[in-house]
N, C-alpha and C positions, 0 to 999 in steps of 0.2 A: 505494500499501499504507499502511496505516495505520502512522504511527508514535506507539509508546506514549511516555509521560512527557512527550514534549515538547507534546504538544498539550493536556496537561492543566496549563497552566500556572499555579503558586499565582497566582491573583488574589485583589486588593482590591477588592470592590465601593465605589465613591466615590458617595457622595449629593451630589453638587456640595459638599462640605465647603469650597470656596474660592470662595464666590459672585462672581460679576463685578457689579462697582458702576459707576457713571459718574462719571468725574473732573469736579472742578470747573473751569469752564471760566478760562483764565488762571492757573490756579493752576501752581508748578512740582512736578514727581514727584520724591517724594524715593525713593530706593532702600534697601531695609533687607534686609541680609545677617543672619540668626537660624541657620541650620543650620551652626553653629559661633561661637567668638567675636561678639559682636555688632558689625555694621559699618554706617555710614549713608553711603550715597553723594547729594551732591547736585551738580547741575550736572555732573555727571561726574567728580567728585572724591571721594575719602575724606574724612571731616571727623573732627576729634577729638572723641572723646564724652568725653573727660575722666577723672573719677577712677572706682575701681571702681565705688564706689555707684551712681553717675551712670548710669555703663554697664547695671547691674543693672536701674537703673528702666526704661530705654529698653525692656532687654530683655523687661520683663514686659509694658510697654505693646505691644511688637511683637506678644506671645504671644496677646493679646487685639486685636488692630488691628480698629477698627473699633466694640469696644465700651466702655463708660465703665469705669474699673477704679477703684474706689472707695479713698479716702485710707489708710482703715484695712487694706485688704489691702495697699496699698504699703507703708506702716509694718511691717507684721507680714513681711513676704515679705525686705524691706531689712534688719531688726533681727532678725530669726529669732525673732519674738514677743517682745521686750523694746526696744521702741524707748526711748531716753533723753529726758529732758525737751527738749532742743534739736532733737527729730526731725522736728517739722512746719516748724520754720526750715530747716534742712538740706533737707528735702525741696522745699519752695518755691524755694530756691535751684538745686536739681539741674533743676526744671522750667525756669526761667528759662534757667539755662545751656544745657539742651538747645534751648531754641526758638530762641537766638542761633546755635547753630549748624545746626541744622535749614532755619532761613528766614534766612540772612544779610543777604537785603537788605530783609526785611520793614522798611517806616519806622516810625518810633516811633509807640506809641500807637494802632498801629493791631492789628487782633486778629488772633490767631494762626491759621492756616488748617491748618496739620500737628499742632500738639500742642496742643489745644484742652482748654478747661476745660469742664466740665459739670458736673451737681450731684452734689456731694459726691466729687466727681474729677476723671479728665484722662482724654483718650481720642486715640488716633491717628488721624487721619480717612482711610478706605481709601479714599477718594474720590479722592487725592492722595499716595497713597503705593504702592509695589512691592514685595512680600516675597517672597524668596525661597522662604519656606515654600510659599506658594502656587504661585509656577511649577514647585515640585518635585511638587505632587500633579496640577497640570495635565499635566505631561510623562508622568507614572505613568500618567493616565489615557488620553493619547493613546497612549501603547504599549501599553496591554492592548485598546484600540481595535483597532489597525494588527494586532494578534496575533488577533483573533478575527475578523478580515476575511482570513486569512492572509497576511498582509507581514509575515514574520519580519523583513526588515531595516530596515524602517522602526521596528517595535518598538525594535527594537536601538538603534537612532539616539535615538529619546525614553527610553530607558530610561538612557543614556548622558548624556545632556543633563540629565535630572535628576540621576543621583548624580554630575556633575560640580559641582553646586551646595554639595555637603556640604564641609565644612572642619572638620568636628568634632561633637562632641555640639551636638543642637539646643538653644539658647535657653542657653548653656552658663554665664552670669552665674547664671543662678536656676532651673537645672535641678533643685536641690533643694529650692527652694520649695512648699509645700503645694498651692498653687492651679496650679502650672505641671506639677507631677509627672506627672498623666494626659494631659497635652498631650505631653510629651516623650516618655513611653511610646510612644504613639501614632504620632507620626513616626518615632521606632526601628524600632517594628514595622512599620511601611510602608516603611522603607528597606532592610530585610533583606529583605522581599518583592520590592521591586524588584531587589535585588541576584541574587537568587534568579531572578526572570523574566530581567533580564539574561543571566545563563548560561544560561537555557533557548534564547532566541535566539540565542546564540553556538553551541549546539549544532546550531539549526535552519538556520544557514547555511553549516556544516562548519567553524567554528572549533574544534574538539573540544581540541587540547593548550593553547589560551589558556583555555577552560572548565576544563579541568583544575586549570592552575597558579589560576583564581582561585577554582574550587569547593573546592581543598584549604585555602587560606588560610582561606577561609569556616567550613570545617567544624571548624578546630582552633580558631576563636574561637566556634562555636556549634556543638557536637558531638551537640546533641538534635535540630537541624533536620531533621525526617525529609524534607522536600522536597528539602532541599539534598544530602543524601545520596542521594536516589534520583538527582538531575542528576549528583552525580559519578561515581556505579559507571556509568551511563550512558557518561558523556564518557570514562571509563576504557576502557570495553570498546569504544569505537568508536577511540581513541586505541590499539588493538591490546594492551592490559593486562588481559587476562581476569582473571587471579588477584588482580591489584590491585581490580578492580572487585568481586569476590565478598568480597573482605577488607574493602572499606567496607560491604556490606551486613550481613556478619556482626558486623561492631564495633557498628553502631548496634544489631543485634537483642540483641547482650548488655549493652549500655548502656540500656537500655530495660527490659529484665528486672531488672537490678541495681542501677538507681536508683529505676526507676519502678513497676516490678510489672507491667509490661502487654506487649505483643504489638505488633511494626511494624504499621502498617496494611498494607490488601491488596495498594495498590499496588509497597510494597515486596517482599513476597513472590512477589508475579507476575514482579516484575523479577528476581528471583533464579532461576526456575524458566526465565524465557527465557534469561537468560545461561548457563543449565547446558547448556539445548536450542540455544545459538548459534542464534536465531531471527532468521530473515532481517528481520523487520519492526523489527529494534535496528539494522541498518545505515541509514547515513543517505543520502538522497536529496536532490539540489539541489530546493528549493523554486519553483516558476515565479513569475516576478517579476509583481505586483500589475499591471494596465493601467492605463495613465496618459495624459491627453488631452495631446498635444506643444502648446506653449506658441506663439503666430503668431511667427513668424521664426525658430524654433528647430529643429534637426536633428529630423526625423521619428523618429528612434529614440530613445525614452525613456531619460533618465539612469538610472544604477544607482544604487542607495543603497547605499553601503558602510559596513560597520562599522568604527570606530576600532580597530585591533585592537593595541593597544599588546604590548609582551613582556611574558609573565609577570612578575607584580610579585614580590616578597619576600615569605617568608611572613606578616610583619607588617605588610603594604601596607595592611589594613583600616583600622589607627590612624592611617594616615601623616597629617600636615597639611602644607599648602603654603604657605608665606609669602613675599611680595617680590614681585622678580623683575618688577615692572610694565613698565619700561624694556624689558628684553630679551623680555616676550609682546607688548609693540608694537612691537616692531622685528617679529618672527616674523607678527603681523596685519599689518602694512604690505606684509611680501613677500608674503603669501598675496593680499592685495587686488589687489597690481599682477600676479601670475600667473594671477588670475581675468580680469582685464582683456587677457589675451595677452602679457605681458611675465615670462615666466619668471623665476624667480629663484633664486641658489643661497645659503644662509646656513650658515655655519660656525659653531659655538658649542664654544669652546673654555675649559680651565679645569682646575685642579688636582683630583685624585682626592676625591671625594665633595664636590666644591662644588655639586652639584646639576645636570649639565649633564642627565642621564636626567630627573629630575623636571621639568624645565624642558619637556623635548620631549612627556612625558605630559602635562602641563597642556597644552601649546597642544595636542595631538592631540584632547583633549576639548572645545576650545573652537572646534576649526576649523571644524564643520560640513560637511567634503568628505571625501573617500574619501583615507584616513590607511593607508599601507603602510609597516610597520616591517622593518626587517632589523638585526640585531644580531650581533658578533661574539663567540665565547666565549672565556672567559680561560683556563682550565683544559685544555683541550683541543686538539688540533690540528684546523683546519675543512678541510674540502676544500674545492679552486678555487672562486671564485664561490659559497660558502655563505653570504654575505651577500645577494647577488642573488636565490638560490634561494627564502630566506623572503619577498621583496620578491612576487616572480612568483607564490608559490603563494598568497598571499593577493591578489595582482590576479587570479587566476583566480575567487575565493570573491567578489569587489567585482563583476567583470565578467564573468560567467558566458556571456552571449551575444557575447562579443567572440572572434573565432576566434584562438586561440593557434599563432603560427608554428611551422614545424616544428622550427628550432632552439632555440626555447625550450621545446617540448615535450621532444626531447631531453634537455637539460638537467636539466628535473624529473624524467625517468626515468630518470636516469643512465645513459643511453646514452652509450658509448665508441668509437662507431663511425669516429667523426671522429680517433682515436688512432691512430699507428702505433708499435709500441713504446714506449707511453707518452708520444708527443710528438704535439701537434696537426697534422694536415695543413695545409701554407700555405694560407692564406687562411681557414680554417675559423673563426679568432678574430675576422677581421673581421666575418664574415659572421654569426657567431652576437650578438658586440657589437651590429651593424647591426640586427638581427632585434629583438633586446630593446628598444633604442631606440626604434624604429618602433612598437613594441608599448603601452610606457608613454608616449609624445608623442601616439599616436593615442586613446589613451583620454581623453587630457586634453581632446581636441578639444570632447568630450561633456561635462565638467564638471573644472573644476578639481584637480589630483591632487596629494596629497602625500607626498613620501617620503623618510622619516624614517631615516638610517642612524647607529644608535648604536654607540660605543666603536671608532671608525675606525679608532684606532691599532696593534687586534690584527687588522686585516684582512689579507687575503692578497693577493701582487702582482694578480693576477688582478683580484679584485674591486676593487682601486683603478686599474687600467687601465679597466675599465669604466667607473669612476664619472668617471673624465678623460675619456673617449668621449663620455659621457652629457651632461657638462654643456657642450658644444658645442652641442648642441641644446637647451638649455636653454632660454635667453633667448627663442625662437620659438615656444615652445609657451606651456601653461598649467598647466606644473609647478612646483612649488615643492620643490627639495631642499634638504634640510637634514641637516646632518652634525655628529657630535659628536666629540671626541675631547680626550686628554690635552695639555695646553700642554705637560709636561715629556718627552713621550714624540713630539712632532712632528716630529723629525728625519727619522724614517723616511716621513713624509709630504711630503717638500720639494716633490717634482716634483708629486705630486696636488695640493698645495694652490695651486702656483703654476698649474696646470690650469685650476683653480678660479677664481682670481683672474680669468684672462683672460675669464671669462664675466661678471663685474660681481658679485663676492661681498660678501655684506653679513656683516660679523664682529660675532660675540657675543664677548665675552670677560669669562666669569662671573668673580666675586670672591664674597668672602663676605658674608655678610648684615649689614646694619647694625644698630646697637645696638637701636636701635627693632624692626625684625625681629625680632631674638633675642628681644628680650622678650615680642613676641607668640607665637612659636615655644613658647617655655617656657613662659607660661602655658598656652596649648594642650596642651601634653604633660601638663604636671604638673596639669591641672583645675583652677588654682587662679590666681590674679593675682600675678605675681612684679613684685618691685620692679627699679627702675632700676639700683640698687646691683647688684643681682644679675646682672641681664641684663650688666652693664658686666664684672662678673668674669667671666662666661660667654664674654661678647668677648674678654675680656683673653686667654683660655686657648687661645680657636680661632681668632681673626681672622673669627668667623662663618661659618666652615667648616660647612654643616649636617650632615654626617655626624658629623665631631667633636662638635657641638654635640648632635645627638639622643643621643650614647652618653655624653655627660657629663652630660645633663641625666637619663639614667635612672638613675644613681646618687645623685642628689638626692634620696633617700627622707625623710631625716628632717630637720625644720626648722632643726635646729642647722646641718646641711651645706647647707640651701638659702640660709641666710644667709650662707656663707663658700663659695662655689663655688670659689674658689682652693684650699681644703683638700681637694677632693674626690681619690680617686686618679684615676691613669690609667685609663680602661677598658680592659677585655682587648680588644675586637674595634679599639679605636683603635691600642693597643702593636703588634697581629698587623699592621694595616696598614701600620704606622710601618716597621717591621723587615722586612716583605717588600718595602717600597718602596726601604730601604738595603740590603738584600740584592743588588738587581738592580745595585747601582754596582761599579766596581771595587773589589778589596778593599782598596788604598792611601785612598781615597775613605773607604768605609768605617770605618776606623781613625781618620781623621782627624776623620770627624766625631762619632765616641765620644768624642774627646778636647775636641773642642768643645761637647759637650753636658756634658762636665763644668766645662767653664770656665763655661758658663751661656749661655741665650738669645741674648743679644748677647755677642760676644767678639770679640777682636783676635787679628787671624791671626797677627801677629807673635810673641805670646804663645803659641798653639796651636801654631804650626810648632815653636817651641823645645821644647815640652813634648812633643810627638808625634816630637820626632828628625827632623826633614825639614827642607830647603833650602826658604826662603820660595817660592823659584818655583816649586819640586813643589808646595807648599801652595796656591798661588794657582792650578795646574793642576787639582788637586783639589777647588777650590771652585769653579771654572768648571762642573764637572759637577753639582755639588750644584744649583747656580745653575739651570741647565738645565733639573735634574729637579725643580726648584721645591719644594726643600728647606730652601733658603739663599736670603738676599735681601741685596746689598751695601747698608750704611748709606750714604746722602748724607753724612753727618757725625759722627764725622772719619773722615777716611781712614784706611783699613786695617781696620775694623770691619765685621763682618757681624752678622745674627741668622737665628735659623732663623724660617720661616715661620709656626711655629706652636709656641705656648710646649708645647703638649702633645707635638709631636715630639720638642724636646727633654728633655722630662721623660720619655719612654718609653726614649729612648736611655739618659739619666741612670740609669735603674732597673733594665735590663738587664745594666749593668755591677756585677761584684762588689764587695762592701764594700771587701776589702783593696785590690782594682786603684783602686777611685775614690779611696781615700786616698793613693795613690802618686801617683796622676795631680794630685790637689789639692795636693800637696808640690811636682811639679814646675812645676805653673803658679803656683803662690803665689813660688816662686823665679824663673822668669822676669818674672813680674808685678812683682816686687820690682825688677828691673834695667831692665825698660823703663818703669816707671812711676816711677822716683825720684824725680822734679820734680812729680808731678802729685799733689798732695794730695788732690783730688777722688776719686782711687780708693785711698785707704789702707784704706777699709772693704772695698773688694773683694779686696786684697791679703789682709787679715785673716782674711776668709773662708776663704780657700782654706786658709790655714795653720792654722785652728781646726778645719776639717774633716780635716786631717791631722795633728792634735796628739796623737793613739794612737799612731802608728807608734812612734816611740821615745821619749826625754827630748830629745833635739836639736829634732826638730821640733816638741814641747811648748814649748818655750824660746822657738823662733821666733813661734811662736803667741800665747803671751803677749806678746811684745815688740811684734809688729805690732798685736795686739787695743789696746795698751795706746796706741800711736802713735795709733792711729784713734781710740780713746776721747777723747785730748787734745784731738784736731780737731773733734770732735762737740761737746766742752764750749766749745769756742772759737766756735762757731756758734750756742752756745745750745740746741742740741739734747740737753737732759740726759737725756732717758729713754733715747735712742740712745746716750746716752755710759755711763749706768749698765749698760745690755745688754752693752756691749763690756768694762766692767771685769769683770762677771760671767763672761764668757766667759774673759777673761786670768786670772782665778782659776783658774779648772778646770782650764786648762790648765798653768798653776804646779803644780797638786796632781799634773798627769801627769809633772813634769819633776822628781820627788824627787832623782835623784843630782846634779843639775845646780846645788843650792844656789841656786836662782833666788829674787831678793828679793821677798817679797811685800808689803812693807810700802807701798809708792808705790800698789801696785795696790787696797790697803785705803783708803787714804788718797781716791784718786782714785775709787773708789767711793763712799764716805760722803760726800764733797765732792758729788758729781752726784745723789746721792739729795736732799741736804738741799738742792740749789739747785732741785729738782723738786718741792719742796714735802714731801718724804716722810719726815719726823722719825723716823717710827715705823722704818723701815728701816735708815736711815741711822746712826743712834746705836748699834745693836750693831755696826755692822761697826767703828767707831771705836773700841768697847770692845774689840774684838778685835785692833785693831791694839796697843793699847795693853797686851793683855794677851801677845801674841806677843813684844812689845818684851822685857818683862818677863822671858820665859822664856827670853830667848836673848841670854846675855852673850858678850862677844867670847872669845880665847883666856886674855886675863886674868882673867876674871871680870867684866870692867867693862861697864856697860851705855850704849848710847848715851841718854845723857838728853836730847839734844836733839830727838830721835823720841818720846819721851815727851810733853814740853811742845808739840811741834807736832800731835800727836795730841788731845791733851787741850784746847786753845784750838780746835781746830778741830770738835771734837764739843759746845763750849760757847759760840763766839764767833759761830756764825751769826746772822742777826739773824732776829727773830720765831721762834725754837725754842722758847726758854724763857719762862716757866717751864712744865716738863712736868708730867705726871699722874705720881702716885705708882706706882710699879709695881716688879716684878722687874729690868727694865731700868735704871731709875733709882737702884735700891742696887747695882746690878751697877756703875754708872758711879761711885758714891762708895765703893765698896770700892775699885776699881781705883785712882782717883785718890788714896786714902789709902797704898796701899802703893807706888804709884809716887811719893807725897810724899817717902818715908823714904829714896827712892835719888836724889835730886835735892839736892845740895849748893850749886850756883851760886846766889848770892845772886839775880841776875835771874831766873833759870830757877826758883827755888825761889817767888820771889813770885808769879809766873805761875801756878803748879801750885798754891798758895794762893787764889789768884782764881778758878780754876776749879773747885776744892771749894767756894769760896762759893756759886758759881752752882749746882753741881748739889746742894746739899743745899735748895735751892730747895723741895722735897715736904715736910720736916719741919718746917716754921711755925715755927722757931728763929731769928728776927731777930737775938736776940744773937750766938749762934753765928757765924751769916753774918757781923755785923757785925765779930767779933774777927777771923775768917779775913781778911775784907775789909783791917781795918786793919795788921793785920803784914803784909800783901802790899805795901800801900802804902808801909808805914816802910822795907822790905826795899830797895823800888825804887827810894826817893830815897836810898839810900846808893848807888845805882850811875850810871852816867853811860850808861844804854842810855835813851834817850828812848822809843825804839820800844815796848820793853817799858812803860815807865811809861805810855804811851798807851794800852796793851792793858788794864794793869790798871784804867785810870780807865773804860774800856769796860765791862769785868768787874764791876767795883764798882758800877755804873750797874743791870746787869745782874740783880746781885744785889740790887737794893732799898736799898741805902747809899750815902747823900750827902754824908756828913761822915766826917771821921777819931776825933771824940772819942766816949768811951765815959764814961758818967757812973753811978756807982754799979750799974755792970752793965749799964745799959739803955741803947742804942743813940739817941744823940741822932737 
């Protein structure tokens, strides 16, 4: 019976767009990957392609491989039509660098064979290059040819092999260049057509549910693709969702009418009538396998080509970028090679949530080139026993339709429960069923190597785990590759199963976060622009390279300012939800201690956290053992007793979910505990001050502690010449002092400290007003007897004037304020030595008015007073200030200074 729609696969006729050329004898073949950020592989290794413009140049050449690219086209593309005068020299340098990278073994002064010079430009020699764009076209053509001859399984294999080459936008570095835009548009349209063709092939082999998931994501991104809607509607119908199938057709009809003012094509209208009539022609029927000639020495039964059927991807999977994991992929490929040689292998892939276990298995499945059977465990619903294996066995039936299904397997797939008595399995029934499943899988692997991938094993039911352990015993003597993934923090429930797998000679892959280079690659691909190494380091610091955290954090880097400051981006909502759900699974005490630890900071001292959380240290350590096992916390190697959150984002998420008042109270408790624990450790003064400052709003007493600890930390920062840090701490101390209104906190030393730190940091502009404020506040605060602390006036005046290289200043309001406050202070100071110092300061401060005679008179008077005292220190200061005022002698003749 004819099956509509699927036989009418949307096809693109390729009139040999990727011509075959002869290779140059003896020349090394260079592989270029342009279906995403440009990459080059030389001698089996990725090479460093250098700066962004250099990479863009290579992408442009690859887009025209085998064709000369004129220099003016390159300049226009690389500099957006406005090349600077130095552009030609830069272009020649880029070409030289690329030649060294692409032909590292080329002898000096020998002609280049890959990137050659031609009249008016350069070209990549197609005879010594292999471009993934061409291979994608070849796979697409082969897939359509297989479809035409009635072999949907082979077509599916070809389409998937082609799509696996895509890593992002084609020619990403130069996709917007005028000369490349048509080629990019052509490749994108071809990719969409192949995606649709793959889904049609999935329908043809009976993988309706997988097709539904793929097509729903596809239509969400491309809502006006009529053929995609046609396929989705048919897939939903075959999956038993008739109402949804009709809903898809009516939605596309409405969109076409409202947005384009046209009717849907006749095929869509015909399909709607067929669904309403429940036409038998819509039902799926297996496609007979295409005949094949057996190879000599091989079994006479032709091997069945099975689609790689991964679990349904998330809604945004069409934009997913895969980077890194070369070592892990190589381990999986080596295990598959061993299995193909008759030495079956077991591989475990473990890691924290979001580290990319499923993505790694998806990538491997696309590269495997052999039948791949998927099983995955749901998270939010309770699955029936052996649900994990039901998925595998159903796909097995699609892959090997000619292999007889054993009766126990058929009973499992049909939901037959005759082997149960009052819900309990009859003795021996479990073993017989397990044996039947094992033989079913291992027998199929005799024909061709077979991969079984079990994802999220930590959620599996006990029956599925027992069957896995039973199968593992037979794997070494088969051609099976059995790969399982699980969360390392939830491996305790898998202890017996993992022990059984270990007895079969397991290969362990422990996934960790991406490194900084892979982080940079991922961010550049997702943001469609080159991301700096500094930005990548900031992203990595907050995520430790966890791909899920990275992707979510990159999504919020929408603005250029935020892109330059990834450390200031807010915690993404999905990350917060994941972290809180993970913590919620822990015992309540553990969750409470982690909440306190998050307030303490990403790195925390367990002694301080235990005291702040009001629990014994032993109880706190037991809690941390749980958190470490869950992958949330790691123990530092040095110093003893310190731990840190695995990801900064996890600590930030917990911090943000704690209310402001509770945070402030916890900061006070942590500050008090830290001050006691680190009393002798001056390196922790900043940390103690940070906690008290964050608690300063609680009450005046907390504000006093905050100001005091901030001042202590500021003095230590000054001592280590970190004047900028010191100024920040002095300012924070003053803010805290303002909150301590009723505590009568002395602001004078804080102002002097701030002004001094600013001066030493070279910032007179901000420092001088601080000293003026210190003078004004001192003048305005006489003691109970009405007396002023004149020593403070003198100290502030000298500090404002005597720092080297700060005067003469420019005339302005601040200088006028300084002269005014010094003249007022001068009237309050009666001690001869202090009065002399104030006179000298005033002489320097009047530098702006140009009245040298007045300055000389003030300086002479100060020097005369100083000589009447025995204070040599004051005398030395006055002489120093006298020089600063530009006066070198004491005599004044006829009103003119000598």
